[in-house]
Each structure stands twice: as structure tokens, then as C-alpha cells.
Jmol script that loads the backbone (N, CA, C; Angstrom):
load data "model"
ATOM      1  N   MET A   1      15.404  60.318 -61.736  1.00  0.00           N
ATOM      2  CA  MET A   1      15.669  61.720 -60.926  1.00  0.00           C
ATOM      3  C   MET A   1      14.588  61.952 -60.148  1.00  0.00           C
ATOM      4  N   LYS A   2      14.706  62.217 -58.785  1.00  0.00           N
ATOM      5  CA  LYS A   2      13.779  62.483 -57.889  1.00  0.00           C
ATOM      6  C   LYS A   2      13.234  63.925 -57.920  1.00  0.00           C
ATOM      7  N   PRO A   3      11.921  64.089 -57.780  1.00  0.00           N
ATOM      8  CA  PRO A   3      11.353  65.454 -57.866  1.00  0.00           C
ATOM      9  C   PRO A   3      12.087  66.523 -56.854  1.00  0.00           C
ATOM     10  N   GLU A   4      12.749  65.918 -55.916  1.00  0.00           N
ATOM     11  CA  GLU A   4      13.350  67.002 -54.849  1.00  0.00           C
ATOM     12  C   GLU A   4      14.917  67.226 -55.503  1.00  0.00           C
ATOM     13  N   ASP A   5      15.384  66.482 -56.480  1.00  0.00           N
ATOM     14  CA  ASP A   5      16.844  66.792 -56.846  1.00  0.00           C
ATOM     15  C   ASP A   5      16.853  68.032 -57.715  1.00  0.00           C
ATOM     16  N   PRO A   6      17.936  68.818 -57.521  1.00  0.00           N
ATOM     17  CA  PRO A   6      17.966  70.086 -58.191  1.00  0.00           C
ATOM     18  C   PRO A   6      18.244  69.749 -59.812  1.00  0.00           C
ATOM     19  N   PHE A   7      17.602  70.636 -60.384  1.00  0.00           N
ATOM     20  CA  PHE A   7      17.836  70.750 -61.891  1.00  0.00           C
ATOM     21  C   PHE A   7      19.257  70.790 -62.277  1.00  0.00           C
ATOM     22  N   ASP A   8      19.821  70.032 -63.042  1.00  0.00           N
ATOM     23  CA  ASP A   8      21.091  70.172 -63.585  1.00  0.00           C
ATOM     24  C   ASP A   8      21.984  69.950 -62.487  1.00  0.00           C
ATOM     25  N   ARG A   9      21.891  68.970 -61.720  1.00  0.00           N
ATOM     26  CA  ARG A   9      22.652  69.113 -60.435  1.00  0.00           C
ATOM     27  C   ARG A   9      24.106  68.622 -60.655  1.00  0.00           C
ATOM     28  N   THR A  10      24.354  67.848 -61.635  1.00  0.00           N
ATOM     29  CA  THR A  10      25.721  67.886 -62.170  1.00  0.00           C
ATOM     30  C   THR A  10      25.966  68.402 -63.404  1.00  0.00           C
ATOM     31  N   PRO A  11      26.612  69.681 -63.316  1.00  0.00           N
ATOM     32  CA  PRO A  11      26.842  70.333 -64.416  1.00  0.00           C
ATOM     33  C   PRO A  11      27.742  69.749 -65.477  1.00  0.00           C
ATOM     34  N   ARG A  12      27.575  69.691 -66.690  1.00  0.00           N
ATOM     35  CA  ARG A  12      28.484  69.160 -67.780  1.00  0.00           C
ATOM     36  C   ARG A  12      29.684  70.158 -68.063  1.00  0.00           C
ATOM     37  N   LEU A  13      29.788  71.356 -67.612  1.00  0.00           N
ATOM     38  CA  LEU A  13      31.048  72.087 -67.841  1.00  0.00           C
ATOM     39  C   LEU A  13      31.482  72.172 -69.411  1.00  0.00           C
ATOM     40  N   LYS A  14      30.610  72.130 -70.219  1.00  0.00           N
ATOM     41  CA  LYS A  14      30.919  72.220 -71.678  1.00  0.00           C
ATOM     42  C   LYS A  14      31.832  70.965 -72.146  1.00  0.00           C
ATOM     43  N   GLY A  15      31.603  69.791 -71.231  1.00  0.00           N
ATOM     44  CA  GLY A  15      32.363  68.613 -71.782  1.00  0.00           C
ATOM     45  C   GLY A  15      33.422  68.352 -70.696  1.00  0.00           C
ATOM     46  N   GLN A  16      33.702  69.183 -69.784  1.00  0.00           N
ATOM     47  CA  GLN A  16      34.920  68.885 -68.921  1.00  0.00           C
ATOM     48  C   GLN A  16      34.410  67.761 -67.918  1.00  0.00           C
ATOM     49  N   PHE A  17      33.356  67.607 -67.577  1.00  0.00           N
ATOM     50  CA  PHE A  17      32.902  66.689 -66.644  1.00  0.00           C
ATOM     51  C   PHE A  17      33.097  65.085 -67.343  1.00  0.00           C
ATOM     52  N   LEU A  18      32.632  65.135 -68.730  1.00  0.00           N
ATOM     53  CA  LEU A  18      32.763  63.775 -69.434  1.00  0.00           C
ATOM     54  C   LEU A  18      34.203  63.507 -69.745  1.00  0.00           C
ATOM     55  N   TRP A  19      35.045  64.558 -70.089  1.00  0.00           N
ATOM     56  CA  TRP A  19      36.381  64.457 -70.368  1.00  0.00           C
ATOM     57  C   TRP A  19      37.157  63.951 -69.065  1.00  0.00           C
ATOM     58  N   SER A  20      36.762  64.487 -68.065  1.00  0.00           N
ATOM     59  CA  SER A  20      37.543  64.091 -66.768  1.00  0.00           C
ATOM     60  C   SER A  20      37.342  62.622 -66.474  1.00  0.00           C
ATOM     61  N   GLN A  21      36.098  62.079 -66.854  1.00  0.00           N
ATOM     62  CA  GLN A  21      35.731  60.743 -66.766  1.00  0.00           C
ATOM     63  C   GLN A  21      36.658  59.741 -67.622  1.00  0.00           C
ATOM     64  N   PHE A  22      36.848  60.260 -68.872  1.00  0.00           N
ATOM     65  CA  PHE A  22      37.579  59.551 -69.858  1.00  0.00           C
ATOM     66  C   PHE A  22      39.085  59.542 -69.417  1.00  0.00           C
ATOM     67  N   ALA A  23      39.579  60.823 -69.016  1.00  0.00           N
ATOM     68  CA  ALA A  23      40.789  60.881 -68.362  1.00  0.00           C
ATOM     69  C   ALA A  23      41.144  59.831 -67.194  1.00  0.00           C
ATOM     70  N   GLY A  24      40.200  59.856 -66.203  1.00  0.00           N
ATOM     71  CA  GLY A  24      40.137  59.040 -65.038  1.00  0.00           C
ATOM     72  C   GLY A  24      40.284  57.720 -65.589  1.00  0.00           C
ATOM     73  N   ALA A  25      39.655  57.302 -66.433  1.00  0.00           N
ATOM     74  CA  ALA A  25      39.655  55.869 -66.932  1.00  0.00           C
ATOM     75  C   ALA A  25      40.875  55.559 -67.491  1.00  0.00           C
ATOM     76  N   LYS A  26      41.465  56.550 -68.349  1.00  0.00           N
ATOM     77  CA  LYS A  26      42.863  56.263 -68.729  1.00  0.00           C
ATOM     78  C   LYS A  26      43.882  56.181 -67.900  1.00  0.00           C
ATOM     79  N   LYS A  27      43.635  57.078 -66.949  1.00  0.00           N
ATOM     80  CA  LYS A  27      44.911  56.926 -65.842  1.00  0.00           C
ATOM     81  C   LYS A  27      44.855  55.748 -65.055  1.00  0.00           C
ATOM     82  N   ALA A  28      43.455  55.023 -64.873  1.00  0.00           N
ATOM     83  CA  ALA A  28      43.382  53.737 -63.966  1.00  0.00           C
ATOM     84  C   ALA A  28      43.708  52.560 -64.870  1.00  0.00           C
ATOM     85  N   GLY A  29      44.132  52.796 -66.236  1.00  0.00           N
ATOM     86  CA  GLY A  29      44.563  51.749 -67.092  1.00  0.00           C
ATOM     87  C   GLY A  29      43.325  51.120 -67.854  1.00  0.00           C
ATOM     88  N   ALA A  30      42.416  51.689 -67.932  1.00  0.00           N
ATOM     89  CA  ALA A  30      41.097  51.064 -68.851  1.00  0.00           C
ATOM     90  C   ALA A  30      41.604  51.323 -70.367  1.00  0.00           C
ATOM     91  N   SER A  31      41.184  50.234 -71.032  1.00  0.00           N
ATOM     92  CA  SER A  31      41.376  50.085 -72.430  1.00  0.00           C
ATOM     93  C   SER A  31      40.009  50.379 -73.228  1.00  0.00           C
ATOM     94  N   MET A  32      38.953  50.365 -72.428  1.00  0.00           N
ATOM     95  CA  MET A  32      37.703  50.521 -73.167  1.00  0.00           C
ATOM     96  C   MET A  32      36.755  51.158 -71.966  1.00  0.00           C
ATOM     97  N   ILE A  33      35.681  51.796 -72.334  1.00  0.00           N
ATOM     98  CA  ILE A  33      34.716  52.204 -71.482  1.00  0.00           C
ATOM     99  C   ILE A  33      33.419  52.170 -72.205  1.00  0.00           C
ATOM    100  N   TYR A  34      32.218  51.899 -71.453  1.00  0.00           N
ATOM    101  CA  TYR A  34      30.769  51.890 -71.954  1.00  0.00           C
ATOM    102  C   TYR A  34      30.218  53.416 -71.891  1.00  0.00           C
ATOM    103  N   VAL A  35      29.778  53.839 -73.006  1.00  0.00           N
ATOM    104  CA  VAL A  35      28.969  55.200 -73.180  1.00  0.00           C
ATOM    105  C   VAL A  35      27.674  54.721 -73.372  1.00  0.00           C
ATOM    106  N   ALA A  36      26.664  55.220 -72.691  1.00  0.00           N
ATOM    107  CA  ALA A  36      25.182  55.152 -72.844  1.00  0.00           C
ATOM    108  C   ALA A  36      24.755  55.889 -74.170  1.00  0.00           C
ATOM    109  N   VAL A  37      23.947  55.458 -74.712  1.00  0.00           N
ATOM    110  CA  VAL A  37      23.337  56.219 -75.905  1.00  0.00           C
ATOM    111  C   VAL A  37      21.838  56.584 -75.689  1.00  0.00           C
ATOM    112  N   PHE A  38      21.009  56.274 -76.623  1.00  0.00           N
ATOM    113  CA  PHE A  38      19.663  56.641 -76.588  1.00  0.00           C
ATOM    114  C   PHE A  38      18.694  55.955 -75.423  1.00  0.00           C
ATOM    115  N   ASP A  39      19.117  54.744 -75.021  1.00  0.00           N
ATOM    116  CA  ASP A  39      18.197  54.166 -74.048  1.00  0.00           C
ATOM    117  C   ASP A  39      18.390  54.652 -72.713  1.00  0.00           C
ATOM    118  N   GLU A  40      19.419  55.657 -72.309  1.00  0.00           N
ATOM    119  CA  GLU A  40      19.566  55.947 -71.143  1.00  0.00           C
ATOM    120  C   GLU A  40      19.226  57.544 -70.876  1.00  0.00           C
ATOM    121  N   VAL A  41      18.102  58.006 -71.738  1.00  0.00           N
ATOM    122  CA  VAL A  41      17.593  59.397 -71.597  1.00  0.00           C
ATOM    123  C   VAL A  41      16.959  59.769 -70.313  1.00  0.00           C
ATOM    124  N   ASP A  42      16.277  58.704 -69.676  1.00  0.00           N
ATOM    125  CA  ASP A  42      15.606  58.941 -68.532  1.00  0.00           C
ATOM    126  C   ASP A  42      16.635  58.881 -67.237  1.00  0.00           C
ATOM    127  N   GLU A  43      17.753  58.560 -67.430  1.00  0.00           N
ATOM    128  CA  GLU A  43      18.922  58.571 -66.390  1.00  0.00           C
ATOM    129  C   GLU A  43      19.759  59.907 -66.433  1.00  0.00           C
ATOM    130  N   GLY A  44      19.566  60.557 -67.687  1.00  0.00           N
ATOM    131  CA  GLY A  44      20.430  61.781 -67.803  1.00  0.00           C
ATOM    132  C   GLY A  44      21.830  61.427 -68.323  1.00  0.00           C
ATOM    133  N   THR A  45      22.054  60.194 -68.878  1.00  0.00           N
ATOM    134  CA  THR A  45      23.497  59.647 -69.305  1.00  0.00           C
ATOM    135  C   THR A  45      23.487  59.580 -70.749  1.00  0.00           C
ATOM    136  N   ALA A  46      22.669  59.883 -71.709  1.00  0.00           N
ATOM    137  CA  ALA A  46      22.502  59.757 -72.869  1.00  0.00           C
ATOM    138  C   ALA A  46      23.366  60.596 -73.512  1.00  0.00           C
ATOM    139  N   ILE A  47      24.111  60.117 -74.838  1.00  0.00           N
ATOM    140  CA  ILE A  47      24.963  60.641 -75.717  1.00  0.00           C
ATOM    141  C   ILE A  47      24.354  60.738 -77.049  1.00  0.00           C
ATOM    142  N   PHE A  48      23.830  61.897 -77.367  1.00  0.00           N
ATOM    143  CA  PHE A  48      23.095  62.175 -78.691  1.00  0.00           C
ATOM    144  C   PHE A  48      23.184  63.612 -79.046  1.00  0.00           C
ATOM    145  N   GLN A  49      22.882  63.885 -80.190  1.00  0.00           N
ATOM    146  CA  GLN A  49      22.754  65.353 -80.667  1.00  0.00           C
ATOM    147  C   GLN A  49      21.655  66.045 -79.845  1.00  0.00           C
ATOM    148  N   CYS A  50      21.836  67.346 -79.448  1.00  0.00           N
ATOM    149  CA  CYS A  50      20.836  68.139 -78.495  1.00  0.00           C
ATOM    150  C   CYS A  50      20.703  69.400 -79.343  1.00  0.00           C
ATOM    151  N   THR A  51      20.191  70.342 -78.460  1.00  0.00           N
ATOM    152  CA  THR A  51      19.893  71.556 -79.281  1.00  0.00           C
ATOM    153  C   THR A  51      20.067  72.835 -78.124  1.00  0.00           C
ATOM    154  N   ASN A  52      20.471  74.016 -78.736  1.00  0.00           N
ATOM    155  CA  ASN A  52      20.505  75.082 -77.813  1.00  0.00           C
ATOM    156  C   ASN A  52      19.206  75.914 -77.787  1.00  0.00           C
ATOM    157  N   ASP A  53      18.299  75.400 -78.493  1.00  0.00           N
ATOM    158  CA  ASP A  53      16.944  76.211 -78.404  1.00  0.00           C
ATOM    159  C   ASP A  53      15.851  75.065 -78.176  1.00  0.00           C
ATOM    160  N   PRO A  54      15.750  74.679 -76.894  1.00  0.00           N
ATOM    161  CA  PRO A  54      14.956  73.470 -76.596  1.00  0.00           C
ATOM    162  C   PRO A  54      13.463  74.208 -76.499  1.00  0.00           C
ATOM    163  N   PRO A  55      12.357  72.990 -76.436  1.00  0.00           N
ATOM    164  CA  PRO A  55      11.031  73.652 -76.340  1.00  0.00           C
ATOM    165  C   PRO A  55      10.733  74.439 -75.139  1.00  0.00           C
ATOM    166  N   VAL A  56       9.806  75.291 -75.326  1.00  0.00           N
ATOM    167  CA  VAL A  56       9.349  76.025 -74.195  1.00  0.00           C
ATOM    168  C   VAL A  56       8.063  75.295 -73.533  1.00  0.00           C
ATOM    169  N   GLY A  57       8.022  75.327 -72.331  1.00  0.00           N
ATOM    170  CA  GLY A  57       6.834  74.771 -71.614  1.00  0.00           C
ATOM    171  C   GLY A  57       7.047  74.388 -70.145  1.00  0.00           C
ATOM    172  N   ASP A  58       6.358  73.553 -69.512  1.00  0.00           N
ATOM    173  CA  ASP A  58       6.287  73.159 -67.946  1.00  0.00           C
ATOM    174  C   ASP A  58       7.691  72.543 -67.659  1.00  0.00           C
ATOM    175  N   ASN A  59       8.146  71.563 -68.800  1.00  0.00           N
ATOM    176  CA  ASN A  59       9.424  70.860 -68.391  1.00  0.00           C
ATOM    177  C   ASN A  59      10.592  71.665 -68.659  1.00  0.00           C
ATOM    178  N   LEU A  60      11.735  71.401 -67.821  1.00  0.00           N
ATOM    179  CA  LEU A  60      12.965  72.170 -68.115  1.00  0.00           C
ATOM    180  C   LEU A  60      13.956  71.334 -68.869  1.00  0.00           C
ATOM    181  N   PHE A  61      14.724  71.846 -69.861  1.00  0.00           N
ATOM    182  CA  PHE A  61      15.723  71.041 -70.627  1.00  0.00           C
ATOM    183  C   PHE A  61      16.952  71.886 -70.441  1.00  0.00           C
ATOM    184  N   VAL A  62      18.201  71.033 -70.342  1.00  0.00           N
ATOM    185  CA  VAL A  62      19.376  71.430 -70.306  1.00  0.00           C
ATOM    186  C   VAL A  62      19.777  71.743 -71.772  1.00  0.00           C
ATOM    187  N   THR A  63      20.552  72.968 -72.138  1.00  0.00           N
ATOM    188  CA  THR A  63      21.075  73.079 -73.465  1.00  0.00           C
ATOM    189  C   THR A  63      22.219  72.723 -73.574  1.00  0.00           C
ATOM    190  N   CYS A  64      23.079  72.974 -74.913  1.00  0.00           N
ATOM    191  CA  CYS A  64      24.297  72.649 -75.044  1.00  0.00           C
ATOM    192  C   CYS A  64      25.357  73.835 -74.811  1.00  0.00           C
ATOM    193  N   ASP A  65      24.845  74.709 -73.878  1.00  0.00           N
ATOM    194  CA  ASP A  65      25.618  75.808 -73.692  1.00  0.00           C
ATOM    195  C   ASP A  65      26.272  76.434 -74.654  1.00  0.00           C
ATOM    196  N   GLY A  66      25.719  76.527 -75.937  1.00  0.00           N
ATOM    197  CA  GLY A  66      26.164  77.230 -77.116  1.00  0.00           C
ATOM    198  C   GLY A  66      27.114  76.485 -77.947  1.00  0.00           C
ATOM    199  N   LEU A  67      27.394  75.148 -77.526  1.00  0.00           N
ATOM    200  CA  LEU A  67      28.196  74.182 -78.330  1.00  0.00           C
ATOM    201  C   LEU A  67      27.467  73.595 -79.549  1.00  0.00           C
ATOM    202  N   PRO A  68      28.183  73.032 -80.447  1.00  0.00           N
ATOM    203  CA  PRO A  68      27.497  72.340 -81.597  1.00  0.00           C
ATOM    204  C   PRO A  68      26.606  71.395 -81.070  1.00  0.00           C
ATOM    205  N   SER A  69      25.658  70.900 -81.709  1.00  0.00           N
ATOM    206  CA  SER A  69      24.766  69.984 -81.142  1.00  0.00           C
ATOM    207  C   SER A  69      25.336  68.715 -81.102  1.00  0.00           C
ATOM    208  N   ASP A  70      26.288  68.317 -81.788  1.00  0.00           N
ATOM    209  CA  ASP A  70      26.849  66.988 -81.797  1.00  0.00           C
ATOM    210  C   ASP A  70      28.121  66.868 -80.801  1.00  0.00           C
ATOM    211  N   HIS A  71      28.208  67.859 -80.026  1.00  0.00           N
ATOM    212  CA  HIS A  71      29.687  68.176 -79.472  1.00  0.00           C
ATOM    213  C   HIS A  71      29.909  66.842 -78.436  1.00  0.00           C
ATOM    214  N   TYR A  72      28.862  66.391 -77.704  1.00  0.00           N
ATOM    215  CA  TYR A  72      29.187  65.397 -76.853  1.00  0.00           C
ATOM    216  C   TYR A  72      29.468  63.965 -77.827  1.00  0.00           C
ATOM    217  N   LEU A  73      28.982  63.841 -78.723  1.00  0.00           N
ATOM    218  CA  LEU A  73      29.158  62.782 -79.744  1.00  0.00           C
ATOM    219  C   LEU A  73      30.772  62.817 -80.177  1.00  0.00           C
ATOM    220  N   TRP A  74      31.043  64.101 -80.541  1.00  0.00           N
ATOM    221  CA  TRP A  74      32.371  64.204 -81.032  1.00  0.00           C
ATOM    222  C   TRP A  74      33.577  64.145 -79.668  1.00  0.00           C
ATOM    223  N   LEU A  75      33.175  64.473 -78.584  1.00  0.00           N
ATOM    224  CA  LEU A  75      33.963  64.442 -77.419  1.00  0.00           C
ATOM    225  C   LEU A  75      34.072  62.879 -77.048  1.00  0.00           C
ATOM    226  N   THR A  76      33.081  62.095 -77.160  1.00  0.00           N
ATOM    227  CA  THR A  76      33.138  60.742 -77.045  1.00  0.00           C
ATOM    228  C   THR A  76      33.962  59.980 -78.007  1.00  0.00           C
ATOM    229  N   GLY A  77      33.953  60.346 -79.058  1.00  0.00           N
ATOM    230  CA  GLY A  77      34.958  59.830 -80.241  1.00  0.00           C
ATOM    231  C   GLY A  77      36.309  60.334 -79.842  1.00  0.00           C
ATOM    232  N   LYS A  78      36.585  61.378 -79.366  1.00  0.00           N
ATOM    233  CA  LYS A  78      37.831  61.835 -78.846  1.00  0.00           C
ATOM    234  C   LYS A  78      38.397  60.864 -77.566  1.00  0.00           C
ATOM    235  N   GLY A  79      37.499  60.759 -76.826  1.00  0.00           N
ATOM    236  CA  GLY A  79      37.693  59.766 -75.430  1.00  0.00           C
ATOM    237  C   GLY A  79      38.116  58.533 -75.982  1.00  0.00           C
ATOM    238  N   GLY A  80      37.506  57.790 -76.953  1.00  0.00           N
ATOM    239  CA  GLY A  80      37.829  56.406 -77.569  1.00  0.00           C
ATOM    240  C   GLY A  80      39.436  56.537 -78.143  1.00  0.00           C
ATOM    241  N   ARG A  81      39.568  57.486 -78.764  1.00  0.00           N
ATOM    242  CA  ARG A  81      40.985  57.478 -79.317  1.00  0.00           C
ATOM    243  C   ARG A  81      42.152  57.949 -78.040  1.00  0.00           C
ATOM    244  N   LEU A  82      41.696  58.564 -76.996  1.00  0.00           N
ATOM    245  CA  LEU A  82      42.399  58.737 -75.748  1.00  0.00           C
ATOM    246  C   LEU A  82      42.598  57.231 -75.167  1.00  0.00           C
ATOM    247  N   LEU A  83      41.646  56.522 -75.138  1.00  0.00           N
ATOM    248  CA  LEU A  83      41.782  55.198 -74.576  1.00  0.00           C
ATOM    249  C   LEU A  83      42.617  54.209 -75.380  1.00  0.00           C
ATOM    250  N   ARG A  84      42.456  54.521 -76.642  1.00  0.00           N
ATOM    251  CA  ARG A  84      43.382  53.467 -77.594  1.00  0.00           C
ATOM    252  C   ARG A  84      44.837  54.052 -77.729  1.00  0.00           C
ATOM    253  N   GLY A  85      45.120  55.163 -77.076  1.00  0.00           N
ATOM    254  CA  GLY A  85      46.525  55.852 -77.130  1.00  0.00           C
ATOM    255  C   GLY A  85      46.637  56.395 -78.404  1.00  0.00           C
ATOM    256  N   GLU A  86      45.656  56.981 -79.094  1.00  0.00           N
ATOM    257  CA  GLU A  86      45.765  57.576 -80.438  1.00  0.00           C
ATOM    258  C   GLU A  86      45.875  59.117 -80.307  1.00  0.00           C
ATOM    259  N   CYS A  87      45.783  59.514 -79.067  1.00  0.00           N
ATOM    260  CA  CYS A  87      45.943  61.021 -78.825  1.00  0.00           C
ATOM    261  C   CYS A  87      46.287  61.197 -77.371  1.00  0.00           C
ATOM    262  N   PRO A  88      47.186  62.324 -77.250  1.00  0.00           N
ATOM    263  CA  PRO A  88      47.989  62.634 -75.920  1.00  0.00           C
ATOM    264  C   PRO A  88      46.889  62.777 -74.824  1.00  0.00           C
ATOM    265  N   MET A  89      47.337  62.553 -73.502  1.00  0.00           N
ATOM    266  CA  MET A  89      46.618  62.574 -72.426  1.00  0.00           C
ATOM    267  C   MET A  89      46.658  64.023 -71.968  1.00  0.00           C
ATOM    268  N   ARG A  90      45.347  64.699 -71.913  1.00  0.00           N
ATOM    269  CA  ARG A  90      45.105  66.091 -71.455  1.00  0.00           C
ATOM    270  C   ARG A  90      44.197  66.142 -70.392  1.00  0.00           C
ATOM    271  N   ASP A  91      44.554  67.050 -69.327  1.00  0.00           N
ATOM    272  CA  ASP A  91      43.463  67.184 -68.254  1.00  0.00           C
ATOM    273  C   ASP A  91      42.412  68.121 -68.952  1.00  0.00           C
ATOM    274  N   PRO A  92      42.677  69.125 -69.423  1.00  0.00           N
ATOM    275  CA  PRO A  92      41.460  69.974 -69.974  1.00  0.00           C
ATOM    276  C   PRO A  92      40.913  69.321 -71.119  1.00  0.00           C
ATOM    277  N   VAL A  93      39.524  69.496 -71.292  1.00  0.00           N
ATOM    278  CA  VAL A  93      38.827  69.043 -72.360  1.00  0.00           C
ATOM    279  C   VAL A  93      39.363  69.584 -73.724  1.00  0.00           C
ATOM    280  N   PRO A  94      39.521  68.681 -74.806  1.00  0.00           N
ATOM    281  CA  PRO A  94      40.116  68.964 -76.189  1.00  0.00           C
ATOM    282  C   PRO A  94      39.120  70.027 -76.644  1.00  0.00           C
ATOM    283  N   MET A  95      39.903  71.041 -77.387  1.00  0.00           N
ATOM    284  CA  MET A  95      39.171  72.150 -78.147  1.00  0.00           C
ATOM    285  C   MET A  95      38.726  71.496 -79.411  1.00  0.00           C
ATOM    286  N   ARG A  96      37.535  71.894 -79.900  1.00  0.00           N
ATOM    287  CA  ARG A  96      37.154  71.418 -81.219  1.00  0.00           C
ATOM    288  C   ARG A  96      37.515  72.426 -82.316  1.00  0.00           C
ATOM    289  N   PRO A  97      38.110  72.164 -83.339  1.00  0.00           N
ATOM    290  CA  PRO A  97      38.513  73.033 -84.424  1.00  0.00           C
ATOM    291  C   PRO A  97      37.214  73.850 -84.969  1.00  0.00           C
ATOM    292  N   GLU A  98      37.534  74.908 -85.264  1.00  0.00           N
ATOM    293  CA  GLU A  98      36.526  75.737 -85.792  1.00  0.00           C
ATOM    294  C   GLU A  98      36.122  75.272 -87.263  1.00  0.00           C
ATOM    295  N   PRO A  99      35.119  75.266 -87.809  1.00  0.00           N
ATOM    296  CA  PRO A  99      34.905  74.796 -89.225  1.00  0.00           C
ATOM    297  C   PRO A  99      35.310  75.756 -90.161  1.00  0.00           C
ATOM    298  N   ALA A 100      35.933  75.201 -91.167  1.00  0.00           N
ATOM    299  CA  ALA A 100      36.424  76.208 -92.060  1.00  0.00           C
ATOM    300  C   ALA A 100      35.330  76.980 -92.746  1.00  0.00           C
ATOM    301  N   LYS A 101      35.637  78.348 -93.066  1.00  0.00           N
ATOM    302  CA  LYS A 101      34.642  79.178 -93.594  1.00  0.00           C
ATOM    303  C   LYS A 101      34.867  79.172 -95.099  1.00  0.00           C
ATOM    304  N   ASN A 102      33.810  79.196 -95.911  1.00  0.00           N
ATOM    305  CA  ASN A 102      33.964  79.070 -97.423  1.00  0.00           C
ATOM    306  C   ASN A 102      33.866  80.733 -97.739  1.00  0.00           C
ATOM    307  N   GLY A 103      34.669  81.015 -98.919  1.00  0.00           N
ATOM    308  CA  GLY A 103      34.678  82.234 -99.458  1.00  0.00           C
ATOM    309  C   GLY A 103      35.531  83.046 -99.070  1.00  0.00           C
TER     310      GLY A 103
END
end "model"
wireframe off; spacefill off
backbone 0.3
color backbone group
């Protein structure tokens, strides 16, 4: 990223941007897709757990927009199922079920 580039120039839209990439790959006939993991942090394409409470300081951090810390890992799993034909094609990002409450 260049210093003159705006912060968060490609908004994640709570997973809608990532999901649109999976949907586009499926529509194009892809049967697999490569998703970067930890080695792509410097390029902003990494998929790993994050936080809604980033460190405070001179550097800016993007949060999870209130989503669970593993939301993008979960969504990547759903994308794999989509490409394998294990779940229906949807344009909007899938909704994650609420965790069951004990008691």
C-alpha cells in the first residue's frame, strides 16, 4: 500500500465484497479458488481472526465491524462449499446463525 492511498480504500462491507468474489468465481465456472492466509498481511488480503478492539496508536487498523473475530474464516468456508456445489448460489452474503444461548 502506498502512503498516498486512502485507508480502507476497498471496504469489506461485512463480507459482501469477499462473497461477491466467491459468487463471481462460481458464475464463471471456477471449481476452486486460492485464498491467501497469513503470508499476505502486508497486501491486505489475509484471512485470519481479527478483533473489534485493535491497539491504539499511530497506526490505523480496520476492525471487524462488530462481526465475530473469525467471520472471514467462516465465510471462506462457506465459499468453498459454494464452489463445490454444497450450498445454493446467493448474491447477498450468507447470514451466520446466532450462537445458541445456554440457560
